[in-house]
C-alpha positions as CSV (number, residue, x, y, z in Angstrom):
1,M,-1.5,29.3,57.0
2,Q,0.5,26.7,58.4
3,D,3.7,28.4,58.2
4,F,2.4,31.2,59.9
5,D,1.4,29.4,62.7
6,V,4.8,27.8,63.1
7,H,6.2,31.4,63.1
8,E,4.0,31.9,65.9
9,R,4.1,29.3,68.4
10,R,8.5,29.7,67.5
11,M,8.1,33.3,68.2
12,W,6.0,33.1,71.6
13,G,7.0,29.7,72.9
14,G,10.9,30.1,73.4
15,D,12.2,29.5,76.8
16,G,11.9,32.7,78.8
17,V,9.6,34.6,76.7
18,A,6.9,34.7,79.0
19,Q,9.3,36.4,81.7
20,A,10.6,38.7,79.5
21,Y,7.4,39.6,78.0
22,S,6.1,40.6,81.4
23,R,8.9,43.3,82.2
24,G,7.7,45.6,79.3
25,F,5.5,44.2,76.5
26,A,2.8,43.0,78.9
27,G,2.6,46.7,80.3
28,L,2.4,48.7,76.9
29,C,-0.4,46.4,75.7
30,A,-2.3,46.9,79.1
31,G,-2.9,50.3,78.1
32,S,-6.0,49.2,76.1
33,L,-7.4,47.3,79.1
34,P,-9.8,50.1,80.5
35,A,-11.6,50.5,77.1
36,L,-11.5,46.9,76.3
37,L,-13.0,45.9,79.1
38,A,-15.8,48.4,79.1
39,A,-16.6,47.5,75.1
40,A,-17.1,44.0,76.4
41,G,-19.3,45.2,79.5
42,A,-17.0,43.6,81.9
43,G,-18.5,43.8,85.4
44,P,-19.8,42.0,88.6
45,G,-21.4,38.7,87.6
46,V,-20.6,38.5,84.0
47,R,-19.0,35.7,82.5
48,L,-15.9,36.7,80.4
49,L,-13.5,34.7,78.7
50,D,-9.9,36.4,77.9
51,V,-8.5,34.6,75.0
52,G,-4.9,34.9,74.5
53,T,-4.4,35.7,78.3
54,G,-0.3,36.3,78.0
55,T,0.7,36.8,81.6
56,G,-2.9,37.2,82.9
57,N,-3.3,41.3,82.9
58,A,-6.4,41.4,81.2
59,A,-7.9,38.4,83.2
60,A,-6.8,40.4,86.4
61,A,-8.4,43.6,85.3
62,A,-11.5,42.1,84.6
63,L,-11.3,40.0,88.0
64,A,-11.1,43.4,89.7
65,L,-14.5,44.6,88.3
66,G,-16.5,41.5,89.5
67,A,-16.1,39.3,86.5
68,E,-16.5,35.6,86.5
69,V,-13.1,35.4,84.6
70,T,-11.9,32.0,82.5
71,A,-8.8,32.5,80.4
72,V,-7.1,30.7,77.7
73,D,-3.4,31.3,75.8
74,A,-1.7,29.2,73.0
75,E,1.5,28.6,74.8
76,P,2.3,26.6,77.7
77,Q,4.6,28.9,79.3
78,M,2.1,32.0,79.4
79,V,-0.8,29.5,81.0
80,K,1.5,28.6,83.7
81,V,2.6,32.3,84.5
82,A,-1.1,33.5,84.3
83,A,-2.4,30.6,86.2
84,E,0.1,30.8,89.0
85,R,-0.7,34.7,89.3
86,L,-4.2,34.5,89.5
87,P,-5.2,31.4,91.2
88,E,-8.6,31.9,91.4
89,V,-9.1,31.9,87.7
90,P,-9.5,29.0,85.3
91,V,-6.7,29.2,83.1
92,S,-6.0,26.7,80.3
93,L,-4.2,25.9,76.9
94,A,-6.3,26.6,73.6
95,Q,-5.3,28.1,70.3
96,L,-7.7,29.7,68.0
97,P,-9.8,29.0,66.1
98,E,-10.7,25.9,68.3
99,L,-11.4,26.8,72.1
100,P,-12.7,24.0,74.5
101,F,-16.1,25.5,75.6
102,G,-19.4,25.0,74.9
103,D,-21.6,27.1,72.5
104,G,-23.0,30.5,74.4
105,E,-20.9,29.6,77.7
106,F,-19.8,33.0,78.3
107,D,-21.6,36.7,78.5
108,A,-18.5,38.3,76.9
109,V,-15.4,37.7,75.3
110,V,-11.8,39.7,75.0
111,A,-8.9,39.0,72.8
112,N,-6.2,41.9,73.5
113,F,-3.6,42.1,70.6
114,V,-4.6,38.5,69.4
115,V,-6.4,38.7,66.0
116,N,-3.0,39.4,64.4
117,H,-1.5,36.3,65.3
118,V,-3.8,33.8,64.3
119,A,-3.7,32.3,60.8
120,D,-7.5,33.2,59.9
121,P,-8.7,35.9,61.9
122,V,-12.3,35.9,60.4
123,A,-12.5,32.0,61.6
124,A,-10.9,32.9,64.7
125,L,-13.4,35.6,65.5
126,A,-16.5,33.5,64.6
127,E,-15.3,31.1,67.1
128,L,-15.4,33.8,69.8
129,R,-18.8,33.8,68.6
130,R,-19.7,30.7,69.2
131,V,-18.6,30.6,73.1
132,V,-21.1,33.7,73.7
133,R,-24.6,33.8,74.6
134,P,-27.2,35.6,72.0
135,G,-26.7,39.2,73.5
136,G,-23.3,38.6,74.5
137,R,-20.5,41.1,73.5
138,V,-17.0,40.7,71.9
139,A,-14.2,43.2,72.0
140,V,-10.5,42.9,70.2
141,T,-7.7,45.0,69.8
142,L,-4.6,45.0,67.3
143,W,-2.0,47.5,66.8
144,H,-2.8,50.4,64.1
145,A,-1.1,50.0,60.6
146,T,0.6,53.2,60.4
147,G,0.0,55.2,63.8
148,N,1.7,53.2,66.5
149,H,4.8,54.4,67.0
150,A,5.9,52.5,70.5
151,M,8.3,50.0,68.6
152,D,10.3,53.2,66.7
153,L,13.2,52.9,69.4
154,F,13.8,49.1,68.3
155,N,13.3,50.0,64.8
156,Q,16.0,52.9,65.2
157,A,18.4,50.8,67.1
158,L,18.1,47.9,64.3
159,E,19.0,50.9,61.6
160,A,22.2,52.4,63.5
161,G,23.6,48.7,63.9
162,E,22.9,48.0,60.1
163,V,21.1,44.8,61.4
164,E,18.3,43.7,58.8
165,R,15.0,42.3,59.6
166,P,14.5,38.8,57.9
167,A,11.3,38.4,55.9
168,F,8.6,37.0,58.6
169,P,5.5,35.2,57.5
170,A,2.7,37.8,57.2
171,V,-1.0,36.8,58.3
172,P,-2.3,35.2,55.3
173,V,-5.6,36.6,55.6
174,A,-5.3,40.4,54.6
175,F,-7.1,43.0,56.2
176,E,-6.6,46.4,57.0
177,R,-5.5,47.5,60.5
178,T,-7.6,50.3,61.1
179,P,-11.4,50.7,62.8
180,E,-12.9,49.9,59.8
181,G,-11.1,47.1,58.7
182,L,-11.4,45.4,62.5
183,A,-14.9,46.3,62.5
184,G,-15.3,44.7,58.9
185,L,-13.7,41.5,60.1
186,L,-16.1,41.1,62.8
187,A,-18.8,41.4,60.4
188,E,-17.6,39.2,58.0
189,A,-17.6,36.6,61.3
190,G,-21.3,37.2,62.0
191,W,-21.1,39.8,64.7
192,A,-23.6,42.5,64.8
193,E,-23.3,46.1,65.6
194,P,-19.8,46.0,64.9
195,A,-17.9,49.6,65.5
196,G,-14.3,50.1,65.6
197,R,-12.1,53.3,67.0
198,E,-8.6,54.3,67.8
199,L,-7.1,54.2,71.4
200,A,-4.3,56.1,72.3
201,W,-1.6,56.4,75.5
202,T,1.4,56.6,76.7
203,Y,3.5,53.6,78.2
204,E,6.2,54.9,80.6
205,V,8.9,52.3,81.1
206,D,12.8,51.5,82.0
207,P,14.7,51.0,79.3
208,E,16.2,47.8,80.6
209,D,12.8,46.6,81.1
210,W,12.3,47.3,77.8
211,W,15.0,45.9,76.1
212,A,14.1,42.6,78.2
213,G,11.5,41.9,75.4
214,P,14.1,41.7,72.2
215,A,16.7,40.4,74.3
216,G,14.3,37.6,75.9
217,G,13.1,36.3,72.2
218,V,10.0,37.9,72.7
219,A,8.1,38.7,68.8
220,N,9.6,39.3,65.9
221,I,12.2,42.1,67.2
222,G,13.2,39.0,69.6
223,L,13.6,36.7,66.8
224,V,16.2,39.1,65.3
225,V,18.2,39.7,68.2
226,A,18.3,35.8,69.0
227,G,19.6,35.3,65.6
228,L,22.8,37.4,65.8
229,P,26.2,36.7,66.7
230,A,27.0,37.5,70.5
231,Q,29.3,40.5,69.2
232,R,26.5,42.0,67.2
233,A,24.1,41.4,69.6
234,A,26.2,43.3,72.3
235,G,26.9,46.3,69.3
236,L,22.6,46.6,69.0
237,K,22.6,47.0,72.5
238,R,25.3,49.7,72.9
239,E,23.1,51.4,69.9
240,Y,19.9,50.7,71.6
241,D,21.5,52.4,75.0
242,R,22.6,55.3,73.2
243,L,19.4,55.6,71.5
244,A,17.3,55.5,74.8
245,A,19.2,57.6,76.6
246,A,18.8,60.3,74.3
247,Q,14.8,60.1,74.4
248,A,14.7,59.3,78.3
249,G,12.8,61.6,80.2
250,P,14.6,63.4,83.7
251,D,13.5,60.2,85.6
252,G,15.4,57.9,82.9
253,R,12.6,56.3,81.9
254,L,11.1,56.1,78.2
255,A,7.8,57.6,77.2
256,L,6.4,55.7,74.3
257,E,3.1,56.5,72.5
258,A,0.9,53.9,71.5
259,V,-2.1,53.6,69.1
260,A,-4.2,50.8,68.6
261,V,-7.6,49.9,67.2
262,L,-10.3,48.7,69.4
263,A,-13.8,47.0,67.8
264,S,-16.6,45.5,69.6
265,G,-19.7,43.6,68.4
266,V,-23.0,42.0,69.7
267,R,-24.1,38.3,69.0
268,S,-27.5,38.6,67.6
269,L,-30.5,37.3,69.1
């Protein structure tokens, strides 16, 4: 588990990662927010905790619904960006499975694409349960195991450029990235009425903004690009540009098909 956590901090804690993430990947992840916040019951006066806020998209959306929002993230850069963007939201540094809040302090908690970034998902979900009052709700998302194709363009570029992916640490606790698998994790963590479903949407983005993630060291693909010699990295970018031009629409933008899993639950009385 320690190796996995070290890898996560390396993957998300590099200089400029928050800014690179905000250009492309953050918009992709925001596609799940309407369903996520509805499942959590976000609305006027609801005390909502956004765990793994990143650059603050979920917190901003919950705030727009009238919720009383608090946010945390495991990366100082993300905390800084989110706090500057949302001065009315308390944003602090915290890493699952330990949160700096009292028992039952919130009415609802959300974690958008976070569960797969912690070494022990069940312990993390149990900690989310601890900070929610009896009768409160949780909603979490992660990418679907097989149905998500939003990252295909990067994989195609790696193949065309003959760039091999190194073996990165996997989540130590195995689970199925399906509605049933994620709902099962909630049940194991003590949440009542666990339910899961699939979400699908299309994310439109400028190819240069989409490449900003890998170029800026974001996620595993960013670590791959960062580890290449300059000449090979330039060659990979040329392959990406060629493939992106062929796949872009008349307006020059990419239309990426995303599929995620959403699961929600209730803290029993």
